[in-house]
C-alpha positions as a Markdown table, in Angstrom:
| # | Residue | x | y | z |
|---|---|---|---|---|
| 1 | Met | 0.0 | 0.0 | 0.0 |
| 2 | Ser | 1.4 | 3.3 | -1.0 |
| 3 | Lys | 2.0 | 6.0 | 1.6 |
| 4 | Thr | 2.6 | 8.7 | -1.0 |
| 5 | Phe | 0.3 | 11.6 | -1.3 |
| 6 | Glu | 0.0 | 14.4 | -3.8 |
| 7 | Val | -0.7 | 17.9 | -2.4 |
| 8 | Ile | -2.7 | 20.5 | -4.2 |
| 9 | Glu | -3.9 | 24.0 | -3.3 |
| 10 | Arg | -7.3 | 25.4 | -4.3 |
| 11 | Val | -9.2 | 28.6 | -3.7 |
| 12 | Gly | -12.9 | 28.5 | -2.8 |
| 13 | Ile | -15.2 | 31.4 | -2.8 |
| 14 | Ser | -18.7 | 31.9 | -1.4 |
| 15 | Thr | -21.1 | 34.8 | -0.6 |
| 16 | Glu | -22.7 | 32.5 | 2.2 |
| 17 | Ser | -19.8 | 31.7 | 4.6 |
| 18 | Ile | -16.2 | 30.5 | 5.0 |
| 19 | Ala | -17.6 | 27.0 | 5.8 |
| 20 | Glu | -19.5 | 26.9 | 2.5 |
| 21 | Ala | -16.4 | 28.0 | 0.6 |
| 22 | Val | -14.4 | 25.1 | 2.2 |
| 23 | Lys | -17.1 | 22.6 | 1.6 |
| 24 | Glu | -17.6 | 23.5 | -2.0 |
| 25 | Val | -13.8 | 23.3 | -2.9 |
| 26 | Val | -13.2 | 20.1 | -1.0 |
| 27 | Leu | -16.3 | 18.3 | -2.5 |
| 28 | Glu | -15.2 | 19.4 | -6.0 |
| 29 | Ala | -11.7 | 18.0 | -5.5 |
| 30 | Asn | -13.2 | 14.8 | -4.0 |
| 31 | Ala | -15.3 | 14.3 | -7.1 |
| 32 | Glu | -12.1 | 14.3 | -9.2 |
| 33 | Lys | -10.2 | 12.0 | -6.9 |
| 34 | Lys | -10.7 | 10.9 | -3.3 |
| 35 | Val | -9.5 | 13.5 | -0.8 |
| 36 | Gly | -7.4 | 12.0 | 2.1 |
| 37 | Trp | -7.2 | 15.2 | 4.1 |
| 38 | Phe | -7.4 | 19.0 | 3.8 |
| 39 | Glu | -6.4 | 22.1 | 5.7 |
| 40 | Val | -7.4 | 25.8 | 5.4 |
| 41 | Ile | -4.2 | 27.8 | 5.0 |
| 42 | Glu | -5.6 | 31.2 | 4.2 |
| 43 | Gln | -8.9 | 33.1 | 4.9 |
| 44 | Arg | -9.8 | 36.4 | 3.5 |
| 45 | Gly | -12.7 | 38.3 | 2.0 |
| 46 | Arg | -13.9 | 41.4 | 0.2 |
| 47 | Val | -16.9 | 43.4 | -0.3 |
| 48 | Thr | -18.1 | 43.2 | -3.9 |
| 49 | Ser | -19.2 | 46.2 | -6.0 |
| 50 | Glu | -22.8 | 45.1 | -5.3 |
| 51 | Gly | -22.2 | 45.4 | -1.6 |
| 52 | Lys | -22.1 | 41.7 | -0.8 |
| 53 | Val | -19.5 | 40.0 | 1.4 |
| 54 | Glu | -17.5 | 37.4 | -0.4 |
| 55 | Phe | -15.5 | 34.9 | 1.6 |
| 56 | Gln | -12.3 | 33.5 | 0.0 |
| 57 | Ile | -10.3 | 30.5 | 1.4 |
| 58 | Lys | -7.2 | 28.7 | 0.3 |
| 59 | Val | -7.2 | 25.0 | 1.0 |
| 60 | Arg | -4.3 | 22.5 | 0.9 |
| 61 | Ile | -5.6 | 19.0 | -0.2 |
| 62 | Gly | -3.8 | 15.7 | 0.2 |
| 63 | Arg | -4.7 | 12.7 | -1.9 |
| 64 | Lys | -3.2 | 9.3 | -2.1 |
| 65 | Leu | -1.4 | 8.5 | -5.3 |
| 66 | Lys | -2.2 | 4.7 | -5.2 |
| 67 | Asp | -4.6 | 2.6 | -3.0 |
């Protein structure tokens, strides 16, 4: 059994919450290849030109290379 992982970083964006941004980006990555673990490495946000708050997160994702 391989103990080797690949590590990728992705950015998630949501106007609902930080948690929703994390959930969406992790589930999208998992649909491509099973996610073994993840960690939030950055959190930030902005106010859009329409006056909405936008949450932005950067997530580091680890996935096994072989089962």
